[in-house]
Backbone as a ProteinNet text record, in pm:
[ID]
protein_1_A
[PRIMARY]
MPGTSSMNASPDGRIAAYMGDDQTFDYCYKYISNRDWPSAIADGDSPLDDGKLYVARFNDDGTGDWLELTISNPLLAARFSSQADILINARIAGDILGATPMDRPEWAAIGLNDSVFWTMTNNSGRRTPNAANPQAPNPDGHIIRTVDDGGFLGLTFRWDIYILASSTRGTENVFSDPDAAYADPFGRLFIGTDGGQPDNIVEDQLVVFDTTQPNPQPRRLLTGVAGDEVTGWAYTPDFRTAFTNLQHPGDGDPNLTSFPSPVKGFLIPRDATLVIRRKNNGVVGS
[TERTIARY]
2195.1	2132.7	2141.3	2183.4	2120.6	2046.7	1907.9	1879.5	1929.6	1821.1	1920.8	1867.3	1960	1953.4	1906.1	1826.1	1840	1858.5	1922	1970.3	1941.7	1931.4	1895.5	2021.1	2007.1	2092.1	2007.7	2008	1947.3	1980.1	1856.6	1944.2	2093	2115.1	2217.3	2368.1	2375.6	2439.9	2487.8	2403.6	2420.1	2384.1	2384.5	2345.3	2207.3	2084.7	2029.5	2004.3	1996.6	2026.2	1950.8	1851.7	1725.1	1797.8	1736.6	1824.7	1715.5	1652.7	1576.3	1674.2	1671.6	1765.5	1668.4	1741.3	1622.2	1636.3	1566.5	1555.2	1381.4	1305.8	1197.8	1199.4	1128.4	1145.7	1199.1	1349	1415.9	1379.2	1476.8	1424.1	1459.2	1393.6	1448.3	1556.8	1617.7	1767.3	1769.5	1781.9	1839.5	1981.1	2067.1	2129.3	2180.5	2244.9	2232.8	2415.9	2469.7	2625	2638.6	2733.2	2808.1	2837.7	2866.6	2965.5	2861.1	2867.4	2821.2	2877.6	2846.2	2917.7	2988.9	2970.6	3094	3199.3	3193.2	3326.5	3350.1	3267	3358.3	3428.4	3423.9	3429	3559.2	3556.2	3649	3792.8	3760.3	3812.3	3903.8	3871.5	3872.4	3832.6	3726.9	3626.2	3490	3454.6	3318.2	3222	3110.8	3003.8	2950.5	2941.7	2864.5	2934.4	3126.9	3204.9	3176	3094.9	3090.7	3017.4	2881.4	2774.2	2731.8	2531.4	2452.5	2373.1	2365.4	2257	2100.2	2036.2	1933.6	1858.1	1746.7	1631	1469.2	1388.4	1261.4	1171.2	1088.3	1013.6	839.4	774.2	654.3	556.7	484	374	229.5	183.5	45.1	-95.8	-45.7	-114.3	-56.4	28.5	58.2	192.6	231.9	423.3	483.9	601.4	747.2	817.4	939.2	1052	1145.8	1329.3	1383.6	1499.2	1538.3	1598.2	1746.2	1832.5	1983.7	2039.5	2109.8	2209.2	2362.7	2358	2508.5	2531.1	2657.7	2682.8	2665.1	2621	2565.7	2447	2395.7	2275.9	2281.1	2227.4	2282.9	2224.9	2105.1	2040.4	2189.3	2254.4	2322.1	2439.8	2503.5	2631.5	2629.2	2542.2	2501.8	2553.3	2505.9	2526.5	2626.3	2650.5	2803.7	2915.4	3025	3155.3	3212.9	3135.3	3190.4	3100.5	3089	3013.5	3017.3	3163.1	3197.9	3071.1	3110.7	3007.8	2909.7	2857.8	2644.2	2681.2	2742.8	2696.6	2726.8	2801.7	2817.6	2694.7	2620.3	2527.1	2408	2404.3	2285.2	2152.5	2161.2	2025.4	2001.8	2102.9	2050.4	2064.7	2091.4	2033.8	1894.9	1952.5	1734.6	1672.9	1680.2	1582.6	1570.3	1664.4	1717.5	1630.4	1621.6	1600.7	1442.3	1367.4	1200.4	1169.9	1292.1	1238.2	1156.1	1040.5	937.7	1025.7	985.7	1018.7	907.2	998.4	935.2	900.1	842.4	834.6	939.6	1066.7	1163.9	1138.6	1236.2	1221.6	1326.4	1335.2	1434.8	1498.6	1411.7	1470.5	1399.4	1456.8	1347.3	1392.5	1293.7	1360.7	1240.9	1371.7	1272	1203.2	1048.8	947.9	961.5	836.8	769	815.3	816	750	820.5	925	998.8	965.8	876.9	803.3	908.8	947.1	979.7	962.4	921.1	880.6	949.5	916.3	981.7	885.8	990.9	893.8	893.6	824.1	822.8	770.5	856.8	874	754.8	798.9	647.7	704.6	666.3	681.4	550.2	638.7	494.3	521.6	610	640.2	483.7	527.6	465.9	335.1	316.7	206.4	136.4	180.5	133.6	113.9	-8.2	12.6	79.9	157.1	162.6	114.9	35	40.8	137.2	203.5	292	326.6	269.8	281.7	155.4	-6.4	-88.9	-114.6	-56.7	-127.5	-34.6	-143.4	-18.3	-92.9	-52.5	59	60.9	182.7	204.3	311.2	217.9	293.5	297.9	240.3	273.1	308.4	371.3	376	339.3	416.7	338.2	456.9	359.8	486.4	432.5	516.7	519.9	550.9	494	530.7	595.6	645.9	676.3	724.3	733.6	748.5	822.9	938.8	1021.6	949.9	952.1	875.9	994.8	1002.9	1062.6	1146.9	1199.9	1239.6	1373	1464.7	1536.9	1668.3	1599.4	1715.4	1629.5	1502.5	1326.7	1401.3	1391	1341.4	1309.4	1148.3	1008.2	927.5	875.4	823.6	629.6	558.3	464.5	432.7	372.9	401.2	219.7	258.1	77	136.1	11.8	59.9	12.2	96.9	63.9	-10.2	16.5	-58.6	-3.7	-117.8	-76.3	-106	2.2	-0.7	-114.5	-181.4	-281.9	-397.2	-414.4	-543.5	-521.6	-422.2	-471.8	-508.1	-491.5	-566.9	-673.3	-640.3	-810.6	-816.6	-747.7	-760.1	-657.3	-666.1	-564.2	-461.9	-450.5	-243.2	-226	-293.4	-163.7	-61.9	-11.5	119.2	162.6	233.2	305.8	450.4	471	630	762.7	706.1	786.8	886.2	982.7	1142.6	1220.8	1218.1	1363.3	1233.5	1281.7	1198.9	1283.3	1227.1	1292.4	1135.3	1204.8	1112.7	1141.8	1100	1094.1	1073.3	1154.7	1095.3	885.8	878.9	728.5	633.8	635.3	599.5	530.4	625.2	602.8	711.7	643.5	712.7	743.5	850.1	829	955.5	820.9	858	870.5	953.3	1005.3	981.1	973.8	930.6	1039	1028.6	1094.4	1012.1	922.9	872.9	760.9	705.5	590.5	475.5	413	325.2	245.2	73	-44.5	-105.5	-229.4	-309.8	-288.7	-216.7	-174.7	-72.4	-25.2	61.5	196.3	286.6	381.3	493.3	530.9	700.2	688	833	791.1	833	764	729.2	770.2	769.5	772.5	699.6	650.6	480.9	524.1	405.9	501.2	310	370.5	275	249.9	142.2	155.1	123	233.3	184.5	112.9	65	-15.1	-101.8	-172.4	-289.2	-334.7	-465.8	-514.6	-506.9	-572.2	-562.2	-495	-398.2	-244.5	-320.2	-269	-323.4	-192.3	-148.6	4.2	-74.2	39	60.6	154	139.4	227.6	285.8	418	517.1	532.9	645.7	713.8	664.2	674.8	705.8	832.5	850.8	1000.6	1030.5	1126.8	1177.8	1132.8	1135.4	1106.3	1210.6	1183.2	1294.4	1362.5	1319.7	1384.8	1351.3	1445.2	1392.8	1396	1325.1	1294.4	1409.1	1524	1593.6	1633.4	1617.6	1667.5	1599	1663.4	1550.1	1644.5	1646.4	1749.7	1738.5	1745.5	1660	1812.6	1782.9	1826.2	1828.9	1904.6	1883.8	1721.9	1700.3	1550.1	1425.6	1457.2	1346.8	1298.7	1348.7	1325.2	1404.4	1455	1513.2	1552.2	1537.6	1505.5	1605.8	1646.5	1744.8	1694.4	1644.5	1607.6	1686.3	1723.6	1800.1	1696.5	1694.4	1649.7	1790.8	1793.6	1866.2	1835.6	1937.9	1906.2	1812.9	1848.5	1674	1705.6	1565.2	1583	1695.7	1733.7	1808.4	1887.6	1974.5	2042.5	2049.7	1886.2	1843.6	1782.1	1891.1	1865.1	1737.3	1671.7	1569.6	1461.7	1476.4	1340.3	1378.6	1524.8	1481.8	1664.6	1656.6	1821.9	1824.5	1722.7	1742.2	1901.1	1912	1844.5	1836.4	1923.8	1934.9	1762.2	1695.1	1559.1	1535.6	1676.9	1624.3	1656	1534.6	1553.1	1646.5	1639.5	1712.6	1869.3	1933.4	2030	2198.5	2143.8	2220	2227.4	2337.2	2308.1	2248.3	2144.2	2065.7	2166.6	2157	2248.6	2158.7	2217	2186	2180.1	2109.1	2105.2	2065	2059.8	2011.4	1937.2	1798	1727.1	1699.8	1697.1	1703.1	1584.3	1491.9	1363.9	1296.3	1273.3	1171.6	1050.9	990.5	905.2	878.9	762.4	753.7	734.3	683.9	665.8	782.9	839.4	959.1	980.2	830.9	815.4	909.2	842.8	907.7	829.7	933.5	851.1	820	717.2	653.6	529.9	522.5	391.1	298.1
-542.3	-642.5	-588.4	-526.7	-469.6	-595.4	-479.4	-578.5	-571.1	-572.1	-606.6	-472.9	-379.3	-262.5	-256.3	-138.7	-122.8	10.6	38.2	169.2	233.5	344.3	392.6	507.8	576.1	720.6	798.9	960.3	1032.6	1127.4	1250.9	1234.4	1363.2	1373.1	1417.6	1336.8	1210.9	1111.7	1056.4	1126.5	1116	974.2	837.7	764.7	764.6	709.2	731.8	586.2	510.4	387	319.8	224.5	245.7	97.2	59.5	-60.2	-37.5	-161.3	-169.9	-241.4	-205.1	-315.4	-405.7	-554.8	-655.9	-699.3	-584	-617.2	-541.6	-569.1	-540.6	-405.2	-358.3	-220.2	-104.7	-118	-63.8	-58.9	33.2	176.5	117.2	215.6	250.2	351.7	292.4	400.9	437.5	583.3	655.4	672.7	591.9	714.4	756.6	911.6	924.1	1033.6	991.7	970.3	1096.6	1198.3	1337.4	1366.2	1277.7	1291.4	1215.5	1232.3	1137.3	971	906.3	812.5	763.2	851.1	868.9	910.6	1045.3	1114.4	1028.5	1011.3	927.4	797.3	724.2	564	597.1	740.5	786.5	776	865.2	873.6	766.1	628.7	540.9	552.5	630.1	640.9	520.2	507.2	427.2	562.4	589.8	660.6	648.9	511.5	444.8	507	542.4	582.5	731.1	848.5	960.8	1015.4	1045.1	1058.5	1092.7	1143.8	1136	1015	943.4	898	921.4	902.6	913.9	786.5	892.2	768.2	811.9	718.6	767.6	764.6	873.8	897.4	924.5	815.1	804.9	872.4	976.8	1029.6	958.5	995.6	914.1	971.8	1107.2	1175.5	1073.3	982	942.5	1006.9	1100.1	1142.3	1128.5	1158.8	1107.3	1209.4	1206.7	1274.9	1154.3	1219.3	1173.2	1287.5	1211.7	1260.9	1201.3	1337.4	1329.1	1293.9	1211	1128.6	1207.1	1313.1	1432	1522.8	1475.1	1552.9	1692.6	1765	1954.1	1874.1	1822.7	1818.9	1835.5	1940.2	1932.4	1820	1762.5	1671.5	1554.5	1557.7	1392.2	1465	1615.6	1616.9	1642.7	1598.6	1623.7	1468.7	1394.8	1236.1	1169.8	1213.3	1124.3	1290	1151.8	1229.9	1255.2	1191.3	1207.6	1165.7	1200.1	1180.9	979.5	914.9	791.1	706.6	805.6	777.5	702.1	881.3	819.7	693.7	687.6	629.3	437.7	394.1	271.7	250.2	384.2	307.1	384.6	407.6	461.4	407.3	333.8	271.3	388.7	463.2	493.1	631.1	674.3	818.1	839.3	697.5	724.1	722.3	672.8	677.3	806.4	900.4	1064.1	1157.3	1122.6	1213.8	1152	1022	1020.7	949.7	850.9	791.7	669.2	639.7	557.7	384	356.2	146.3	103.2	-4.5	-46.6	-251.2	-285	-453.1	-528.3	-543.3	-618.1	-560.7	-440.4	-382.4	-474.3	-561.8	-568	-574.6	-594.8	-561.8	-420.9	-397	-262.9	-264.1	-272.3	-263	-169.3	-116.4	-11.6	-41.9	28.9	-39.6	52.6	67.1	91.6	307.2	353.9	530.7	558.9	515.8	575	490.1	390.9	361.6	266.9	281.9	167.3	82.6	-67.5	-128.6	-174.3	-215.8	-200.9	-334.8	-438.4	-563.6	-535.6	-586.8	-565.3	-710.7	-816.5	-955.2	-953.6	-864	-953.3	-909	-880.8	-832.1	-911.9	-1006	-1055.5	-964.8	-928.7	-834.1	-720.3	-682.3	-560.9	-511.5	-449.8	-387.6	-319.4	-185.1	-52.5	-21.1	-34.4	-10.3	130.5	173	290.6	315.9	433	424.7	323.3	300.3	228.5	93.6	65.7	-47.5	-91.2	-123.2	-114.8	-133.6	-368	-447.5	-425.7	-515.7	-574	-616.6	-765.5	-759.5	-799.7	-837.4	-826.9	-982.8	-1090.5	-1185.2	-1242.1	-1192.7	-1250.6	-1121.1	-1000.7	-903	-825.4	-694.8	-660.4	-527.1	-545.7	-437.3	-255.3	-208.6	-49	9.7	85.8	172.9	294.6	355.3	487.2	567.3	648	786.2	877.6	882.3	1057.9	1131.8	1244.5	1392.2	1445.5	1494.5	1553.9	1438.5	1326.2	1225.3	1136.2	1075.3	993.1	1101.8	1223.2	1278.1	1395.9	1361.3	1399.9	1388.3	1459.7	1461.2	1435.4	1416.7	1408.7	1301.2	1212.6	1116.8	1101.4	1033.2	1030.2	825.4	783.4	574.1	536.3	450.7	396.3	246.1	184	26.4	-34.4	-137.1	-176.2	-358.9	-370.1	-500.7	-564.7	-578	-679.1	-793.9	-870.1	-1046.6	-1120.8	-1060.8	-1121.4	-1123.2	-1021.6	-1016.4	-1099.9	-1191.6	-1308.8	-1433.4	-1407.6	-1556.8	-1604.5	-1723.5	-1786.7	-1779.6	-1690	-1724.4	-1847.2	-1838.1	-1968.4	-1933	-1745	-1776.4	-1689.6	-1748.1	-1663.8	-1667.4	-1549.9	-1579.6	-1480.7	-1502.2	-1419.2	-1434	-1316.2	-1319.9	-1243.2	-1104.8	-1084.9	-1102	-1094	-1064.4	-1014.4	-1109.6	-1092.4	-1017.8	-918	-840.8	-808.9	-815.3	-779.9	-722.9	-567.1	-557.6	-542.9	-568.5	-532.7	-457.7	-455.9	-326.4	-312.2	-425.8	-406.8	-424	-367.2	-352.7	-489.9	-572.5	-709.8	-677.9	-750.8	-682.2	-848.3	-940	-1081.6	-1077.1	-1157.8	-1154.1	-1332.1	-1274	-1416.1	-1418.5	-1523.9	-1531.6	-1610.8	-1568.2	-1595.8	-1619.8	-1804.3	-1735.1	-1813.4	-1920.2	-2058.4	-1930.8	-2006.5	-1994.6	-2020.7	-1944.8	-2026.7	-2043.5	-2125	-2237	-2307.8	-2388.1	-2525.6	-2499.9	-2408.6	-2396.3	-2355.6	-2435	-2533	-2439.4	-2447	-2416.9	-2273.7	-2179.1	-2061.4	-2074.8	-1957.4	-1925.9	-1808.6	-1808.5	-1678.9	-1599.3	-1555	-1480.7	-1349.5	-1295.4	-1211.1	-1099.3	-1007.5	-889.4	-842.2	-736.3	-702.6	-585.8	-475	-350.9	-222.7	-288.7	-205.6	-188.1	-261.3	-282.5	-251.1	-236.3	-107.4	-217.5	-341.3	-396.2	-537.5	-518.3	-604.2	-741.6	-841.3	-1020.7	-1067.1	-1158.1	-1249.3	-1344	-1382.8	-1499.6	-1574.4	-1676.6	-1768.9	-1836.9	-1854.8	-1884.9	-2024.4	-2018.9	-2200.3	-2178.8	-2298	-2312.3	-2382.3	-2369.2	-2414.1	-2533.8	-2573	-2700.7	-2712	-2790.9	-2764.4	-2730.8	-2602.4	-2561.3	-2420.9	-2377.6	-2332.8	-2150.6	-2019	-1947.4	-1890.2	-1857.2	-1837.5	-1693.9	-1649.5	-1539.5	-1536.4	-1370.2	-1347	-1362.6	-1279.8	-1289.4	-1178.8	-1313.4	-1250	-1260.6	-1183.5	-1263.1	-1210.7	-1344.7	-1296.8	-1135.6	-1117	-961.1	-992.3	-1085.5	-1133.7	-1122.8	-1186.1	-1233.1	-1339.8	-1409.6	-1578.5	-1664.5	-1650.2	-1711.6	-1640.3	-1655.2	-1595.1	-1721.3	-1691.9	-1720	-1741.1	-1777.2	-1750.3	-1869.6	-1826	-1944.5	-1966.4	-2133.7	-2189.2	-2159.4	-2128.6	-2075.4	-2188.8	-2237.8	-2314.1	-2415.9	-2459.8	-2642.2	-2691.3	-2751.8	-2786.2	-2759.5	-2635.5	-2575.3	-2651.6	-2769.3	-2857.3	-3001.4	-2956.6	-3146.5	-3204.9	-3363.1	-3430.4	-3499.1	-3507.4	-3626.6	-3493.5	-3327.6	-3263.3	-3257.9	-3261	-3256.3	-3300.2	-3347.7	-3367.5	-3271.9	-3188.6	-3064.8	-3047.5	-3027.9	-3047.8	-3193.8	-3333.8	-3446.6	-3516.1	-3552.3	-3602.1	-3731.4	-3793.6	-3898	-3822.7	-3821.3	-3772.6	-3873.6	-3827.2	-3881.4	-3935.8	-3897.5	-3997.9	-3888.5	-3712	-3615.7	-3502.8	-3452.9	-3258.1	-3201.2	-3145.6	-3070.7	-2893.7	-2866.3	-2775	-2668.1	-2544.6	-2413.8	-2438.2	-2378.5	-2407	-2304.2	-2250.4	-2180.2	-2237.8	-2203	-2261.3	-2163.8	-2291.3	-2161.4	-2236.3	-2122.3	-2126	-2068.6	-2150.6	-2103.3	-2175.6	-2090.3	-2115.2	-2218.9	-2335	-2430.6	-2385.2	-2239.1	-2184.7	-2053.6	-2101.2	-1990.9	-1839.3	-1865.2	-1706	-1606.8	-1510.8	-1422.4	-1472.1	-1522.2	-1578.4	-1474.9	-1503.1	-1497.8	-1399.8	-1367.6	-1280.5	-1375.2
2204.5	2141.4	2026	1886	1760.7	1721.5	1634	1545.6	1413.2	1268	1122.4	1093.8	1017.9	978.6	808	773.8	677	685.9	488.6	457.1	330.8	297.4	145.5	187.6	30.4	-15.9	15.2	69	15.6	-111.9	-147.6	-268.7	-293.7	-202.9	-166.8	-159.3	-83.8	-159.7	71.8	110.4	275.5	303.6	344.4	367.8	490.7	490.6	626.2	638.1	761.4	799.1	957.3	908	1084.7	1105	1263.1	1339.7	1449.5	1526.2	1577.8	1711	1824.8	1921.1	2018.1	1994	1999.8	2184.6	2198	2365.2	2385.9	2495.5	2544.1	2589.5	2545.2	2644.6	2552.2	2439.8	2444.1	2285.6	2137.3	2095	1975	1901.7	1734.5	1757.9	1640.4	1593	1453.6	1396.5	1279.3	1284.3	1179.4	1202.2	1056.8	1037.2	906.1	895.8	843	773.9	763.6	788.7	751.9	587.3	580.5	422.7	314	171.8	96.9	118.1	21.9	44	-76	-176.8	-327.4	-299.4	-227.7	-141.3	-36.6	57.6	122.3	121.8	25.5	-1.3	-76.7	-220.4	-317.5	-201.4	-80.2	6.2	73.5	69.1	156.8	298.1	356.1	437.3	403.3	506.2	537.3	566.7	507.8	539.5	704.6	753.8	775	933.5	941.2	1054.6	1111.6	1002.7	1061.8	1080.7	1133	1139.7	1252	1211.9	1398.1	1388.3	1514.4	1586.8	1641.4	1618.2	1642.7	1695.2	1800.8	1901.3	1867.6	1851.7	1807.6	1908.8	1908.4	1975.8	1945	1964.3	1887.2	1978.2	1912.4	2011.2	1890.3	2060.9	2013.5	1890.5	1876.5	1778.6	1604.7	1578.5	1480.2	1373.4	1481.8	1438.2	1550.9	1497.7	1561	1575	1607.7	1612.4	1656.5	1525.4	1581.1	1685.1	1770.9	1898.7	1858.1	1873.7	1871.1	1966.5	1916.2	2076.8	2028.4	2129.1	2138.3	2284.6	2258.8	2368.4	2380.6	2276.2	2276.7	2335.6	2365.3	2459.8	2575.6	2695	2801.5	2868.2	2827.5	2908.1	2935.4	2820.9	2798.6	2867.6	2804	2876	3042.8	3112.3	3234.8	3278.4	3192.9	3238.6	3205	3060.3	3014	2961.1	2964.6	2947.6	2779.9	2735.6	2612.8	2480.6	2389.2	2261.9	2256.8	2297.7	2254.5	2379.9	2500.3	2600.6	2557.2	2524.1	2474.6	2415.1	2287.3	2185.6	2239.9	2355	2388.9	2484.9	2579.6	2621.1	2596	2459.4	2393.2	2435.6	2525.1	2619	2704.3	2747.5	2891.1	2834.8	2729.3	2668.7	2607.3	2555.4	2510.7	2612.9	2749.9	2851.1	2916.2	2917.2	2942.2	2852.1	2688.9	2631.6	2600.6	2647.3	2638	2535.9	2460.4	2397.9	2404.3	2334.2	2301.6	2370.7	2448.1	2460.7	2362.3	2355.6	2192.5	2238.2	2152.3	2195.6	2121	2145.7	2107.7	1960.3	1934.8	1778.7	1717.2	1603.5	1560.2	1470.9	1341.4	1185.3	1158.1	1017.8	964.1	837	744.7	618.4	494.5	413.8	378.5	259.5	213.9	172.5	45.3	1.7	-181.8	-103.6	-147.3	-113.9	29.5	46.1	156.7	288.8	304.5	357.4	469.5	611.8	621.7	736.6	754.9	825.4	966.8	1062.4	1203.7	1236.6	1274	1308.5	1488.2	1559.8	1673.2	1708.9	1814.5	1758.8	1909.2	2013.2	2133.2	2257.2	2308.7	2525.9	2587.7	2615.6	2738.6	2874.3	2859.4	3029.1	2999.8	2877	2925.3	3000.2	3065	3160.8	3112.5	3039.7	3037.9	2818.3	2829.2	2675.7	2642.9	2509.3	2468.9	2287.7	2266.9	2127.3	2046.9	2031.1	1880	1948.7	2104.3	2115.4	2226.6	2168	2221	2314.3	2291.1	2337.6	2464.7	2575.6	2681.8	2765	2798.5	2704.5	2573.2	2500.2	2382.6	2338.5	2338.3	2336.8	2136.8	2061.8	1919.4	1831.8	1888.7	1827.1	1745.7	1631.2	1552.4	1475.1	1352.1	1240.7	1265.3	1239.3	1242.4	1135	1038.6	943	968.3	952	945.1	801.7	835.6	671	745	689.6	734.3	676.4	777.3	649.9	624.7	544.4	372.4	319.1	323.2	304.4	390.7	374.1	432.9	583.4	514.3	646.8	731.6	685	811.3	934.2	1059.1	1183	1244.6	1160.2	1249.3	1111.7	1176.3	1120.1	1125	1019.1	1050.4	1091.3	1149.7	1167.6	1208.7	1159.7	1207.7	1200	1303.8	1306.5	1175.2	1086.1	1000.3	1032.5	1118.3	1110	1269.3	1359.4	1475.6	1471.8	1498.6	1456.6	1528.5	1644	1694.4	1629.3	1523.8	1458.4	1382.7	1329.9	1239.2	1296.7	1398.1	1476.3	1413.8	1448.2	1387.5	1254	1159.4	979	978.6	798.6	796.6	738.9	732.4	748.8	872.8	986.9	1139.4	1115.3	1168.9	1225	1342.8	1423.5	1521.9	1502.3	1628.8	1642.6	1559.3	1442.7	1279	1376.3	1273.1	1312	1212.1	1101.9	989.8	894.9	818.1	731.1	645.9	501.8	377.9	327.7	179.9	139.2	-42.4	-127.3	-272.5	-319.7	-419.2	-561.9	-606.1	-523.6	-601.8	-502.5	-393.4	-244.4	-200	-181.4	-154.6	-36.5	156.3	273.2	313.2	306.9	355.8	511	610.4	777.7	752.8	855.7	923.3	1059	1091.2	1219.5	1294.4	1446	1575.7	1723.7	1730.4	1805.9	1786.7	1942.3	1903	1777.6	1712.3	1640.6	1671.6	1680.6	1727.4	1631	1666.9	1618	1554.8	1639.4	1555.4	1467.5	1419.2	1328.6	1422.4	1412.9	1517.2	1475.9	1348.2	1369.2	1292.9	1308.9	1265.6	1097.8	1043.8	902.3	899.3	702.4	634.7	533.8	593.1	541.4	406.4	327.6	211.9	243.9	226.8	224	125.4	22	-23.8	-17	-14.3	66	-21.5	-116	-193.2	-204.3	-111.3	-46.1	63.7	72.9	190.7	307.5	309	430.6	423.7	563.7	511.1	543.6	492.5	476.5	406.5	560.9	516.9	452.5	389	319.5	332.2	359.3	412.2	267	274.4	171.1	225.9	342.3	357.7	530.6	574.6	729.4	750.5	877.4	946.1	966	1057.4	1119.5	1272.7	1385.7	1516.9	1542.9	1668	1687.9	1631.3	1537.1	1409.9	1408.4	1403.8	1326.2	1152.7	1105.8	972.3	956.3	937.6	933.8	745	727.9	608.1	502.1	387.9	285.3	153.1	58.2	-56.3	-202.9	-314.4	-437.1	-558.4	-616.4	-737.2	-821	-925.4	-976.7	-1050.7	-1153	-1157.9	-1118.1	-938.7	-871.2	-899.1	-996.5	-1014.2	-879.6	-828.8	-731.4	-596.4	-471.3	-356.5	-254.5	-126.7	-19.2	86.2	172.2	330.4	419.5	519.1	648.6	715.6	747.1	868.8	981.5	1137.4	1197.5	1312.8	1376.4	1555.8	1475.7	1360.5	1390.6	1534.6	1577.6	1663.7	1784.3	1777.5	1892.4	1892.9	1828.8	1826.6	1883.5	1919.4	1937.8	1823.4	1837.6	1707.8	1739.3	1864.3	1904.3	1849.4	1774.3	1770.6	1620.3	1553.6	1420.3	1350.1	1246.6	1196.7	1104.2	1053.8	940	899.5	795.5	713.4	658.1	725.3	701.9	721.5	619.4	655.4	738.7	845.1	907.1	1089.6	1126.8	1280.2	1375	1516.8	1578.3	1545.1	1365.2	1379	1369.8	1314.3	1290.8	1368.5	1431.6	1483	1402.6	1373.3	1299.2	1242.7	1134.8	1131.2	1028.4	1093.7	1005.1	855.1	788.8	626.1	543.1	449.3	384.2	250.3	258.1	177.6	18.6	-115.5	-215.2	-260.8	-273.8	-324.5	-502.4	-563	-667.1	-718.6	-785.5	-844.1	-962.1	-909.2	-1075.4	-1182.2	-1171.8	-1343.2	-1353.6	-1304	-1272.5	-1269	-1169.1	-1188.1	-1088.7	-1073.3	-956.2	-807	-690.4	-602	-501.2	-491.6	-404.3	-405.4	-552.8	-635.7	-641.7
[MASK]
++++++++++++++++++++++++++++++++++++++++++++++++++++++++++++++++++++++++++++++++++++++++++++++++++++++++++++++++++++++++++++++++++++++++++++++++++++++++++++++++++++++++++++++++++++++++++++++++++++++++++++++++++++++++++++++++++++++++++++++++++++++++++++++++++++++++++++++++++++++++++++++

């Protein structure tokens, strides 16, 4: 179950894309295109159709390796019949290469200074921690930050735990189950949640971090409605209007909510996109 990817262009025009596999004990991936995107587009091709796929191994010392999923690797050639076979069964290929099993890696967002923020939504089934997933079990989830060595084309990286959601319990801005992620050009990281929120914050929510500050502190921007998931974030070019989505409100049960109708129990709830503006017309999230 793929999560949502984030991509950027390297100085030579090749595309680097990052994506999590939204299952417990599955992996973080990186794709690098073989061609620069301008020439690929000019030829009517997509740079996402021709490239190399890598899976992440998080080492205990805060370093990491991008392991290529290729039929040229004897370990994979012994198990798979072709490159296509590897790509179809990327999870198994990752197992063979010793990739690091993660706590539901979902979204990846590229922030300032080429940092990539990965949301690990939760993993109540974890019994054995590892350095990149230090809590067992992990019902609240966490966010990991990586930076590739030498830029987006690098095949090694450095990483740290940006925040453990459990560390916010008992605070005013408690949150858990980080899912959707978006990083803006000013260093703000927006996180939508998908799961039961602790400490009497009963609905899913959207929080924002200032990643230019040394100690991550979430700030609540909005809360959703019963049974929903807050997902996605987009801006207008002036950053004064933002959009986010409330997905599956009430899980379809009008007895929980009839959102966006204000009359509960009357209409089937529907997914909706919210338009967010500041009263002073300032930058949303600042």
